[in-house]
C-alpha positions as CSV (number, residue, x, y, z in Angstrom):
1,M,-31.2,-18.5,50.0
2,K,-27.5,-19.4,49.1
3,K,-28.4,-19.4,45.4
4,I,-30.0,-15.9,45.7
5,I,-26.9,-14.5,47.5
6,L,-24.6,-16.2,44.9
7,A,-26.7,-14.7,42.1
8,I,-26.5,-11.2,43.6
9,I,-22.7,-11.5,43.9
10,V,-22.4,-12.7,40.3
11,L,-24.6,-9.8,39.2
12,V,-22.6,-7.2,41.1
13,V,-19.3,-8.5,39.7
14,A,-20.7,-8.6,36.2
15,C,-21.9,-5.0,36.5
16,L,-18.6,-3.7,37.8
17,P,-17.1,-3.0,34.3
18,F,-20.2,-0.8,33.5
19,Y,-19.4,1.3,36.6
20,G,-15.9,1.7,35.4
21,N,-12.6,2.0,37.1
22,K,-13.1,5.1,39.1
23,V,-9.6,5.1,40.7
24,V,-7.9,5.3,37.3
25,K,-10.3,7.7,35.8
26,E,-10.0,10.1,38.7
27,T,-6.2,9.9,38.6
28,I,-6.2,10.7,34.8
29,A,-8.5,13.7,35.4
30,K,-6.4,15.1,38.3
31,R,-3.1,14.7,36.4
32,F,-4.5,16.5,33.3
33,E,-5.9,19.2,35.5
34,V,-2.4,19.9,36.9
35,L,-0.8,19.8,33.4
36,D,-3.5,22.1,32.1
37,S,-2.7,24.6,34.8
38,Y,1.0,24.5,33.7
39,G,0.4,25.1,30.0
40,L,0.0,21.6,28.6
41,K,-3.5,21.4,27.3
42,S,-5.2,18.1,26.7
43,K,-8.0,17.2,24.3
44,L,-9.8,13.8,24.1
45,I,-9.7,12.7,20.5
46,K,-11.2,9.2,20.8
47,E,-12.8,7.0,23.4
48,D,-13.3,3.3,23.0
49,K,-15.1,1.8,26.0
50,G,-15.5,-2.0,25.9
51,Y,-16.9,-4.3,28.5
52,L,-13.5,-5.2,30.0
53,K,-11.2,-2.4,28.9
54,T,-11.4,1.4,28.1
55,K,-9.1,3.0,25.6
56,L,-8.6,6.8,25.4
57,S,-6.6,8.8,22.8
58,Y,-5.6,12.4,23.7
59,K,-3.8,15.2,22.0
60,L,-1.4,17.1,24.3
61,E,-0.1,20.5,23.3
62,V,2.2,22.9,25.0
63,K,0.2,26.1,24.9
64,D,2.2,28.1,27.5
65,K,5.9,27.3,27.2
66,E,6.9,29.4,30.3
67,K,4.4,27.7,32.6
68,F,5.3,24.2,31.3
69,L,9.0,24.8,31.7
70,Q,8.3,26.1,35.3
71,Y,6.6,22.8,36.0
72,I,9.2,20.3,34.6
73,Q,12.2,22.2,35.9
74,Q,11.0,22.1,39.5
75,F,11.8,18.4,39.3
76,S,15.2,18.8,37.6
77,S,18.7,19.8,38.8
78,S,19.6,21.2,35.4
79,Q,18.3,23.9,33.2
80,L,17.0,23.0,29.8
81,P,19.2,24.6,27.0
82,L,17.6,27.6,25.3
83,Y,17.2,25.8,22.0
84,T,15.3,23.0,23.8
85,Q,13.1,25.5,25.4
86,N,12.2,27.0,22.1
87,L,11.6,23.6,20.6
88,I,9.1,22.8,23.3
89,D,6.9,25.8,22.4
90,G,3.8,24.5,20.6
91,V,4.9,20.9,20.4
92,E,2.1,18.3,20.3
93,F,2.1,14.8,21.7
94,G,-0.2,11.8,21.2
95,A,-1.1,9.9,24.3
96,D,-3.0,6.6,24.0
97,M,-4.2,5.2,27.3
98,S,-5.9,2.0,28.2
99,F,-7.1,0.5,31.5
100,N,-9.1,-2.3,32.9
101,N,-12.8,-1.5,33.7
102,F,-12.7,-3.6,36.9
103,P,-12.1,-1.3,39.9
104,L,-9.8,-3.9,41.4
105,S,-7.0,-3.1,38.9
106,D,-5.1,0.2,39.1
107,K,-2.9,-0.4,36.1
108,L,-2.8,2.3,33.4
109,S,-1.0,1.7,30.1
110,V,0.2,4.8,28.2
111,D,1.8,5.1,24.7
112,L,3.3,8.5,24.3
113,Y,4.8,10.0,21.1
114,P,5.4,13.4,19.6
115,V,3.3,14.2,16.5
116,K,4.1,17.8,15.7
117,L,6.5,20.6,16.3
118,S,5.4,24.2,16.1
119,D,5.0,25.7,12.6
120,K,7.4,28.5,13.5
121,I,10.2,26.0,14.5
122,M,9.5,23.8,11.4
123,D,9.7,26.9,9.1
124,E,13.1,27.9,10.7
125,I,14.4,24.3,10.2
126,K,13.2,24.2,6.6
127,S,14.9,27.4,5.8
128,E,18.2,26.1,7.3
129,D,18.2,22.6,5.9
130,E,15.2,21.0,4.1
131,N,16.8,17.5,4.7
132,I,16.3,18.0,8.5
133,Y,12.8,19.2,7.9
134,N,11.9,16.1,5.9
135,F,13.6,13.9,8.4
136,I,11.6,15.2,11.3
137,N,8.4,14.9,9.5
138,K,9.2,11.3,8.6
139,I,10.1,10.2,12.1
140,L,7.0,12.0,13.5
141,K,4.7,10.4,11.0
142,K,5.9,6.8,11.7
143,K,6.1,7.4,15.5
144,A,9.8,6.6,15.6
145,I,10.1,8.3,19.0
146,F,7.7,6.1,21.1
147,Y,7.4,5.5,24.8
148,H,5.3,2.7,26.4
149,I,4.6,3.0,30.2
150,D,2.6,0.7,32.5
151,Y,1.8,2.7,35.6
152,G,0.2,1.7,38.9
153,V,-1.8,4.8,39.9
154,V,-2.2,3.7,43.5
155,N,1.2,2.4,44.5
156,G,3.2,4.5,42.0
157,D,5.1,1.5,40.5
158,F,5.9,1.8,36.7
159,S,7.8,0.0,34.0
160,G,8.1,0.5,30.3
161,F,10.3,0.7,27.2
162,V,11.3,3.1,24.4
163,K,10.9,1.7,20.9
164,D,14.1,0.8,19.1
165,F,15.4,3.8,17.0
166,K,17.4,3.4,13.9
167,E,17.6,6.3,11.5
168,V,20.1,8.0,9.1
169,L,20.0,11.8,8.6
170,V,21.8,13.2,5.6
171,L,22.4,16.9,5.8
172,K,22.5,19.3,2.8
173,N,26.3,19.4,3.0
174,N,26.3,15.6,2.5
175,S,27.5,14.8,6.0
176,S,25.4,12.2,7.8
177,I,24.3,11.2,11.2
178,D,23.6,7.4,11.7
179,L,21.9,6.7,15.1
180,S,20.8,3.4,16.4
181,I,19.5,2.7,20.0
182,E,18.3,-0.8,20.9
183,G,16.6,-2.3,24.0
184,I,15.7,0.7,26.2
185,N,13.8,-0.5,29.3
186,F,13.0,1.2,32.6
187,N,11.1,0.7,35.8
188,G,10.8,2.5,39.1
189,K,8.5,4.1,41.6
190,G,7.0,7.5,42.1
191,L,5.9,10.3,39.7
192,L,7.0,9.6,36.2
193,I,8.6,13.1,35.8
194,A,10.3,12.8,39.2
195,P,10.6,9.2,40.4
196,E,11.8,8.1,43.8
197,T,13.6,5.2,42.3
198,L,14.6,4.6,38.7
199,R,16.3,1.7,36.9
200,T,17.2,1.9,33.2
201,S,19.0,-0.2,30.7
202,I,20.1,0.2,27.1
203,K,21.2,-2.9,25.2
204,R,23.2,-1.1,22.6
205,F,23.9,2.5,21.4
206,D,25.6,3.4,18.1
207,M,26.2,6.8,16.6
208,Q,28.3,7.6,13.5
209,L,29.0,11.1,12.3
210,S,30.4,11.2,8.8
211,K,31.8,14.0,6.7
212,K,33.8,13.9,3.5
213,D,37.1,13.3,5.1
214,E,36.2,12.8,8.8
215,N,34.4,10.1,10.7
216,V,33.4,9.8,14.4
217,K,31.9,6.6,15.8
218,I,30.6,6.1,19.3
219,T,29.4,2.7,20.6
220,S,28.3,1.4,24.0
221,K,26.8,-2.0,25.1
222,G,25.2,-3.0,28.3
223,F,24.3,0.4,29.8
224,K,22.5,0.2,33.1
225,T,21.6,2.8,35.8
226,V,20.1,2.5,39.3
227,S,19.0,5.7,41.1
228,N,17.2,6.6,44.3
229,F,16.1,10.2,44.8
230,E,15.0,12.1,48.0
231,S,15.3,15.4,46.1
232,D,17.4,17.0,43.4
233,T,20.2,17.5,45.9
234,T,19.8,14.2,47.9
235,Y,20.3,11.0,45.8
236,I,22.3,7.9,45.2
237,S,23.1,6.7,41.7
238,T,25.0,4.0,40.0
239,I,25.9,3.7,36.3
240,H,27.5,0.6,34.6
241,V,28.7,0.2,31.0
242,K,29.7,-3.2,29.9
243,E,31.6,-2.0,26.8
244,G,32.2,1.3,25.1
245,S,34.3,2.8,22.3
246,F,35.1,6.1,20.5
247,N,36.8,6.2,17.1
248,Y,37.9,9.3,15.2
249,T,39.6,9.3,11.8
250,N,40.7,12.1,9.4
251,K,41.8,11.2,5.9
252,I,43.4,14.6,5.3
253,T,45.6,14.7,8.4
254,S,45.9,10.9,8.7
255,E,44.7,11.3,12.3
256,D,43.4,8.1,13.8
257,F,42.3,8.0,17.5
258,K,40.7,5.0,19.2
259,M,39.5,4.5,22.7
260,E,37.8,1.3,24.1
261,L,36.7,0.5,27.6
262,D,35.5,-2.7,29.3
263,S,33.4,-2.6,32.4
264,L,32.9,1.0,33.6
265,T,31.1,1.5,36.9
266,L,30.3,5.0,38.3
267,E,28.7,5.6,41.7
268,G,27.7,9.0,43.1
269,S,25.7,10.4,46.0
270,S,24.6,13.7,47.3
271,N,23.1,14.3,50.8
272,T,21.8,17.7,52.0
273,Q,19.5,16.4,54.7
274,G,21.7,17.3,57.6
275,K,23.2,20.7,58.6
276,K,26.1,20.2,56.2
277,A,26.2,18.7,52.7
278,K,28.1,15.6,51.8
279,F,29.1,14.1,48.4
280,F,30.6,10.8,47.3
281,A,32.0,9.7,44.0
282,K,33.6,6.4,43.0
283,A,34.7,4.9,39.7
284,D,36.1,1.6,38.5
285,I,37.3,0.8,35.0
286,D,38.4,-2.7,34.3
287,T,40.3,-2.0,31.0
288,L,40.8,1.2,29.0
289,K,42.7,1.1,25.7
290,I,43.9,4.2,23.8
291,E,45.5,4.3,20.4
292,A,46.8,7.5,19.0
293,A,49.8,8.7,16.9
294,A,51.1,5.1,16.5
295,Q,51.1,4.7,20.3
296,K,49.0,2.2,22.2
297,Y,48.2,2.4,25.9
298,I,46.3,-0.2,28.0
299,F,45.2,0.8,31.5
300,K,44.1,-2.0,33.8
301,N,41.9,-1.5,36.9
302,F,41.7,2.3,37.3
303,N,39.8,3.4,40.4
304,Y,38.9,6.5,42.4
305,D,37.0,6.9,45.6
306,I,36.4,10.5,46.8
307,L,34.3,11.9,49.7
308,L,33.6,15.6,50.1
309,N,32.1,16.3,53.5
310,N,30.9,19.1,55.8
311,V,30.1,21.5,53.0
312,D,28.0,24.6,53.8
313,K,24.6,23.5,52.6
314,K,23.0,26.9,52.0
315,S,25.9,28.1,49.8
316,F,26.0,24.9,47.9
317,I,22.3,24.8,47.1
318,Q,22.5,28.4,45.9
319,L,25.6,27.6,43.8
320,Q,23.8,24.6,42.3
321,Q,20.8,26.8,41.3
322,L,23.2,29.2,39.5
323,A,24.9,26.2,37.8
324,K,21.5,25.1,36.7
325,I,21.0,28.4,34.9
326,A,24.6,28.5,33.6
327,S,24.1,25.1,31.9
328,S,21.7,26.6,29.4
329,Q,22.6,30.4,29.2
330,E,25.2,32.9,30.2
331,L,24.9,34.2,33.8
332,T,24.2,37.9,34.3
333,Q,26.9,40.0,36.1
334,D,24.9,39.9,39.3
335,E,24.5,36.1,39.0
336,E,28.3,35.7,38.5
337,L,29.0,37.8,41.5
338,M,26.6,35.7,43.5
339,A,28.3,32.5,42.3
340,Q,31.7,33.9,43.5
341,K,30.1,34.8,46.8
342,N,28.7,31.3,47.3
343,M,32.1,29.7,46.5
344,L,33.9,32.0,48.9
345,E,31.3,31.1,51.6
346,I,31.9,27.4,51.1
347,F,35.6,27.9,51.8
348,A,34.9,30.3,54.6
349,N,32.7,27.7,56.4
350,G,35.3,25.0,55.8
351,F,35.0,21.4,54.5
352,D,36.8,18.1,54.4
353,L,38.0,16.2,51.3
354,K,39.1,12.5,51.5
355,I,40.6,10.6,48.6
356,A,40.5,7.1,49.8
357,D,41.8,5.7,46.6
358,L,43.1,7.0,43.3
359,S,45.0,4.2,41.6
360,L,46.0,2.3,38.5
361,E,47.0,-1.3,38.8
362,K,48.8,-1.8,35.5
363,L,49.8,0.0,32.4
364,S,51.0,-1.4,29.0
365,T,52.8,0.7,26.3
366,Q,54.0,-2.4,24.5
367,K,52.2,-5.6,23.3
368,D,51.7,-8.1,26.2
369,K,54.1,-6.2,28.5
370,Y,52.6,-4.5,31.6
371,I,54.2,-2.4,34.3
372,E,52.8,-1.6,37.7
373,G,51.0,1.7,38.1
374,F,50.4,4.0,41.1
375,K,48.3,4.5,44.2
376,I,47.4,7.8,45.9
377,N,45.4,8.6,49.0
378,A,44.9,12.0,50.6
379,L,43.1,14.0,53.3
380,L,42.4,17.8,53.0
381,H,40.8,19.9,55.7
382,V,39.9,23.5,55.3
383,E,39.3,25.2,58.6
384,K,36.3,27.5,59.2
385,D,37.3,31.2,59.1
386,I,34.9,34.0,59.7
387,D,37.5,36.4,58.3
388,F,38.1,34.3,55.1
389,V,36.7,36.9,52.6
390,K,38.7,39.7,54.2
391,K,41.9,37.7,54.0
392,Y,41.1,36.6,50.5
393,Q,40.9,40.2,49.4
394,T,43.8,41.6,51.4
395,N,46.3,38.8,52.0
396,P,45.5,35.6,50.1
397,S,48.7,33.8,51.1
398,S,47.6,33.8,54.7
399,L,44.8,31.5,53.9
400,A,47.3,28.6,53.7
401,N,47.1,28.5,57.5
402,N,43.5,27.3,57.1
403,I,44.6,24.2,55.2
404,T,45.8,20.9,56.5
405,F,46.8,18.3,53.9
406,K,48.3,14.8,54.1
407,S,48.9,12.5,51.1
408,N,50.7,9.3,50.3
409,V,51.7,8.8,46.7
410,V,53.3,5.6,45.5
411,F,54.6,5.0,41.9
412,S,56.2,2.0,40.5
413,K,59.7,2.9,39.2
414,D,58.6,1.9,35.7
415,F,55.5,4.1,35.8
416,Y,57.6,7.0,37.2
417,G,59.9,6.5,34.3
418,V,57.0,6.7,31.8
419,L,55.7,9.8,33.6
420,N,59.0,11.5,33.2
421,M,59.0,10.8,29.5
422,I,55.8,12.8,29.2
423,Y,56.7,15.5,31.7
424,P,60.1,15.8,33.5
425,V,58.6,15.7,37.1
426,D,61.9,14.3,38.5
427,L,63.5,17.7,37.8
428,V,61.2,19.2,40.5
429,L,60.5,16.2,42.8
430,G,63.7,14.1,42.4
431,Q,65.4,15.7,45.4
432,Y,62.4,14.7,47.6
433,K,61.6,11.2,46.4
434,K,62.1,8.1,48.5
435,E,62.9,4.7,46.8
436,I,62.0,1.4,48.5
437,A,62.5,-1.7,46.4
438,S,60.6,-1.1,43.1
439,K,58.6,1.9,44.5
440,I,58.9,5.7,44.4
441,I,57.2,7.2,47.4
442,F,56.1,10.7,48.3
443,D,54.6,11.4,51.7
444,I,53.3,15.0,51.4
445,S,52.0,17.2,54.2
446,L,50.9,20.8,54.6
447,K,50.3,22.3,58.0
448,N,50.7,25.9,59.3
449,S,51.7,26.9,55.8
450,L,54.7,24.5,55.9
451,L,54.8,22.1,52.9
452,M,56.9,18.9,53.4
453,I,57.7,15.9,51.2
454,N,59.2,12.9,52.9
455,S,59.9,15.0,56.0
456,K,61.9,17.6,53.9
457,P,60.6,21.2,53.8
458,V,59.8,22.3,50.3
459,K,61.7,25.5,49.4
């Protein structure tokens, strides 16, 4: 009896691959059904069904640009530029998929790559610069833009990479663009087009733009991001760059500008889940070097830590939607008026701004010689005022009564001296400054329209 049961189990397991992986197949069908309804048409080109694995090759083509843009932009906080929108029209992608035939596995592997732009776009490119036309055909033919994704269709986990890209484009005016991107990896959870969490890393990025007498070179190493998304207005994100540089040279003007940074970290968050919106931004730069006009500056440990709180949520979201449009095209007159109205409503409803830290530890203007920098903190409160718009239109100066401001600004004497060499601030602020040891201090306050610095009214 046991042998019969065992034989039945073995037979069932052996037959599972013939039944196929229903979970993965149904997921693919549903996703393509959604994409088809939004103008991205799919066509099965090849199916290779083995005993253990199934491979499918599809052609995806954007048949309805408007519907497709409507789909992808519902997941984005920014509007695609007009030239990108036009480029999407009629573009074709190859999608090679493979999955295990055993139903116990939900893993779907996808290779995605563009294979064709629309004939109209390519004709326009060819008429402008045949070198670009040939370059695009070359990179499409050899699948130079290539994404690999491993996706868990049940739990929504995914990981993948983008193939290393190294190409040189020479334009018809003999200027050139040299682009190299290495080691792009990513992983996360959720819909691929709108993930809940996303982690990316780029080992190295190099771009060089060269003309006859000008050259621009941009480099970064160790680029990493970590992001968590509730929506396009509620998220937490961190960006880190291990090293970065920007160089510009001009042989005619003898201009030579260099900028290098070590260890840049940016953190940002937005929260619109409560009655009011809240935003946080923080940055840390370990070292920033700038060379220009025979001058060299080295900045050590630059930081800022800023919180914007109690912002009117409705006005902010509407303003963000208009900013989304403005990022790709000019606003209409009605849209500009709406943006102004939203901005006024934000001020009318009041908000709080806190600068917990804005500081520079050290500055060097000479080799191996550093001076101490500065440190600033501030609090700004804008009181809610139902008559704000009326006052703004009839008596704007009265709005100062709505503002309460406090700030502590501390400069080292050496930094204050450098600042005065650039701009003579002491001519304006010298009468208010307070000197303690090696520091120059300004305690600033604004209340009931009275501005004071170090307890002295500002006239």
